[in-house]
C-alpha positions in Angstrom: 236.5 36.0 239.4 233.0 37.4 239.3 231.0 37.0 242.5 227.3 36.4 242.8 225.9 37.6 246.1 228.4 35.8 248.3 229.2 33.0 245.7 232.9 33.4 244.8 234.4 29.9 244.2 232.8 26.4 243.9 233.9 23.9 246.5 234.8 21.1 244.2 238.4 21.9 243.2 237.6 24.3 240.5 240.6 26.4 241.3 242.5 24.4 238.7 240.8 26.2 235.9 241.2 29.6 237.6 244.5 29.6 239.3 246.8 26.9 237.9 247.5 28.4 234.5 246.6 25.2 232.7 245.3 27.3 229.8 246.1 30.7 228.3 243.9 33.5 229.5 242.5 35.5 226.6 242.8 32.5 224.3 240.4 32.3 221.4 237.0 31.0 222.4 236.1 30.2 218.8 239.3 30.8 217.0 238.6 34.5 216.3 238.9 36.2 219.7 242.2 38.0 220.1 244.3 38.3 223.2 244.1 41.1 225.6 241.6 39.6 228.0 242.7 40.3 231.5 242.4 37.9 234.4 239.7 40.1 235.9 237.5 39.4 232.9 237.6 35.6 233.6 234.8 34.1 235.7 233.7 30.5 236.5 230.0 30.0 236.5 228.0 26.9 237.4 225.4 26.1 234.8 223.1 23.4 233.5 223.4 22.0 229.9 220.1 23.7 229.0 221.7 27.1 229.9 224.6 26.2 227.6 222.3 25.3 224.7 220.2 28.4 225.2 223.2 30.8 225.7 223.1 33.9 223.5 225.8 34.6 220.9 225.4 38.2 219.8 227.5 37.6 216.7 230.1 35.0 215.6 233.1 35.2 217.7 231.5 37.1 220.5 231.4 36.0 224.1 228.4 33.9 224.9 225.8 35.3 227.3 223.6 33.6 229.9 221.0 35.7 231.7 222.3 38.7 229.9 225.8 38.3 231.4 229.0 37.3 229.5 230.4 33.9 230.4 233.9 32.7 230.0 234.6 29.6 232.0 231.8 27.2 233.0 231.4 24.1 235.2 228.6 21.5 235.2 227.9 18.0 236.4 226.4 15.3 234.2 226.4 11.6 233.2 228.6 10.2 230.5 226.4 8.8 227.7 229.1 8.1 225.1 232.9 8.2 224.8 234.6 8.6 221.4 238.4 8.6 221.5 240.3 10.2 218.7 244.1 10.6 218.1 244.1 14.2 219.3 241.1 14.3 221.6 238.4 12.4 223.4 234.8 13.5 222.8 232.2 12.8 225.6 228.5 13.1 225.4 227.3 14.5 228.7 223.7 14.4 230.0 222.6 16.3 233.1 218.8 15.8 232.8 218.2 19.2 231.2 220.0 18.4 227.9 223.0 16.7 226.2 226.1 18.3 224.9 229.5 17.2 223.5 232.6 17.8 225.6 236.0 17.6 224.0 239.1 17.0 226.0 242.3 17.4 224.0 245.1 15.0 224.4 247.9 15.8 226.8 251.2 14.4 225.9 252.2 14.3 229.5 249.2 12.1 230.6 247.5 9.0 229.3 244.5 9.7 227.2 242.2 7.7 229.4 243.1 9.6 232.6 241.5 12.8 233.8 243.6 15.9 234.5 243.9 15.4 238.3 244.9 11.7 237.9 241.8 10.4 239.8 241.2 7.6 237.3 239.5 6.7 234.1 236.2 8.2 232.9 233.7 5.4 232.5 230.5 5.2 230.5 227.4 6.1 232.6 229.6 7.7 235.3 228.8 11.1 236.7 231.6 13.7 236.1 232.3 17.3 236.8 233.5 19.3 233.8 235.4 22.6 233.7 235.8 24.3 230.4 234.7 26.9 227.9 231.7 27.1 225.6 232.6 27.0 221.9 230.9 26.9 218.6 231.9 25.3 215.3 229.7 25.3 212.2 226.8 26.4 214.3 227.2 23.4 216.6 228.0 24.1 220.2 230.4 22.1 222.4 232.5 22.5 225.5 236.2 22.5 225.3 237.2 20.9 228.6 240.3 21.9 230.7 239.7 18.7 232.6 237.0 16.3 233.9 236.8 14.6 237.3 234.6 11.7 238.3 232.0 12.5 240.9 232.5 10.2 243.9 229.7 11.7 246.1 226.3 11.9 244.4 225.5 14.9 246.7 227.7 16.9 244.4 225.1 16.5 241.7 222.4 18.0 243.9 224.7 20.7 245.2 225.6 21.8 241.7 222.0 22.2 240.7 221.3 24.3 243.8 224.4 26.4 243.1 223.3 26.9 239.4 219.8 27.8 240.5 221.2 30.3 243.1 223.4 32.1 240.5 220.6 32.1 237.9 218.1 33.6 240.4 220.6 36.2 241.7 221.4 37.3 238.2 217.8 37.5 237.0 216.0 38.6 240.2 218.7 40.3 242.3 219.9 39.6 245.8 217.5 38.1 248.3 215.3 40.8 249.7 216.6 43.3 247.2 213.4 43.6 245.3 215.1 44.4 242.1 216.6 42.6 239.2 220.4 42.4 239.0 222.1 44.4 236.2 222.1 42.5 233.0 219.4 40.1 234.2 217.2 38.5 231.7 213.9 39.1 233.5 211.2 36.7 234.7 209.8 36.0 231.3 213.1 34.5 229.9 213.8 30.8 229.6 215.1 29.3 232.8 217.9 26.7 233.5 215.7 23.6 233.5 213.6 22.0 230.8 210.3 23.2 232.2 211.5 26.8 232.7 213.1 28.6 235.7 209.8 29.8 237.1 208.5 26.3 237.7 211.8 25.4 239.4 211.7 28.5 241.5 208.1 27.8 242.6 208.9 24.2 243.3 211.8 25.3 245.5 209.8 27.9 247.3 207.0 25.5 248.1 209.2 22.4 248.7 208.2 20.0 251.5 205.1 17.8 251.7 201.9 18.9 250.0 203.3 22.4 249.8 206.0 21.3 247.4 203.5 19.7 245.0 201.2 22.7 245.2 204.1 25.1 244.4 204.7 23.4 241.0 201.1 23.1 240.1 199.2 25.3 237.7 195.5 26.0 237.9 193.3 23.0 238.4 196.0 21.1 240.2 197.8 19.8 237.1 201.6 20.5 237.0 202.2 22.9 234.1 205.3 20.9 233.1 202.9 18.1 231.9 201.0 20.3 229.4 202.9 18.8 226.5 202.6 15.2 227.7 200.0 12.6 226.7 197.4 11.0 229.0 199.5 7.9 229.8 202.6 10.0 230.6 200.5 12.2 232.8 199.0 9.2 234.6 202.4 7.7 235.2 203.9 11.0 236.4 201.1 11.6 238.9 201.5 8.1 240.2 205.2 8.5 240.7 204.6 11.9 242.3 202.6 10.3 245.1 204.4 6.9 245.3 206.5 6.1 248.4 209.5 5.0 246.3 211.8 7.7 247.5 215.2 8.1 245.9 215.1 4.5 244.7 212.1 5.1 242.5 209.3 2.8 241.5 209.7 -0.4 239.3 208.0 -1.0 236.1 205.8 -3.8 237.5 204.7 -1.7 240.4 203.7 1.2 238.1 201.8 -1.2 235.8 199.8 -2.9 238.5 199.2 0.1 240.8 198.3 2.6 238.0 196.2 0.1 236.0 198.5 0.4 233.0 200.0 -2.3 230.7 203.7 -2.9 230.6 203.8 -1.4 227.1 201.9 1.7 228.2 204.3 2.2 231.1 207.4 1.9 228.8 205.9 4.3 226.3 204.9 6.8 229.1 208.4 6.5 230.6 210.1 7.2 227.3 207.9 10.4 226.9 208.7 11.5 230.4 212.4 10.8 230.0 212.5 12.9 226.8 210.8 15.8 228.6 213.4 15.6 231.5 210.6 14.9 234.0 211.8 11.5 235.3 215.1 9.6 235.5 216.1 5.9 235.9 217.6 4.9 239.3 218.7 1.4 240.3 218.1 0.0 236.8 216.5 0.9 233.4 213.0 -0.2 234.6 212.9 1.9 237.8 212.0 5.6 237.6 211.7 8.5 240.0 210.6 12.1 239.6 213.3 14.5 238.5 212.4 17.3 240.9 214.8 20.2 241.3 
């Protein structure tokens, strides 16, 4: 499996897709790729859904490419937004905060349809899951063919996966730490990143994380975060309030935002919808409590 500067295998049981033989190596990615792919050509890359959506397809039937590098197997973590069971498969809509994509898990005659591959239980709506599979395309619509899905039991895995995806992305596009050169096949600093506001903003935020330095690292000229350039005044006001609020991981409730930021309840809900659509905030303990989605 391909290695990325010391990264060789994820720590969350991904060896099932690599070692167990649960699928045929060299199988058709889109129904048109022939056999002959060797095991050495297979790799497992941690990605965000935005990277999946933005992946390049040089021509129909070709391997998809992320950051200029061919991808075969992928893994990501997200929240189940919809479940659609069919006689031959179950289709899940997965959201990781950077985008939404359909994941198809084909029925296994040896297992119940509502069980995941490792037998760890049902996949429930709004549950976080880890997915292993392969990116596919049908009628110009992309989806992921899943080898198996596993419920996430420790929320730290969500954060670890985002860090792992960021590391691989930066290594591929910028080269090893201290190397001073872009890795072969890298996409370069001007390409789209792995998050909704671009990789550069995420990189700057990570480089300046901690206290006021973290906020300054993600800010553009004049102190306004560049990620808010496409947002309206109400959304900007709410975001800036949440950015400095002491809510922590639990977030800030609707009533607190309305009273403290001098906004009406309707304005707060409208601003929250806009920020959610931009991938800048997320709901926490309920649908009326939000926190900054900061990678």
